[in-house]
C-alpha positions, 0 to 999 in steps of 0.5 A: 500500500505504501508503494502505491501511495508513493507512486501516486504522490510522485505522479502528483508532484510531476504533474504539479510541476508541469502544470505550474510551468505551462500555466505560468508560461501561458500567463506571461505570454498572454501578458506580453501579447496584451501589452502589444509585444511582437509574437516573434520573441517566443521563438528562438533566433538561433540559426538552424544547424543540421543535426545528426540523426538521433539514431546515430547518436543513440547507437553510438552511445549505447555501443560505447556504453556496452563496451564499457560495461564489458570492460568493467566486468573483465577488469572486475574479474581480473581484480577478483582473481589476480589481486584477491579483491572482494567480489562485492567490491570489485564488480560494482566499482569497476563496472560503474567506473568504466561505464562512466568513462565510456559515457564520457567518451560517447559524449565526446564522440557524439560532439565530434559527430555533430560538429562534423555534420 
């Protein structure tokens, strides 16, 4: 029962945040329109860049993350067998460390991919 109430409370908080955000934004825009402001201020004036397709970015990041997790498991096995480090420490520590490094490398590669295109 407590899990259900926690879930309902979480959903209510998320809904409340979105509701406040959109209602406040709408009120601000209506006030600006009433004052006679130009509607173009609501749109970004940044020049449109040709972005890389989302599937390329997703596949690149997932591939690098999976390689990082595999490397982390291999490193943990090496630490456990060769150095005698506790299994409970070696596996989570090395997996999270190498997965984090892999996500950072994926970010750098994605940035290069976007800049190239």
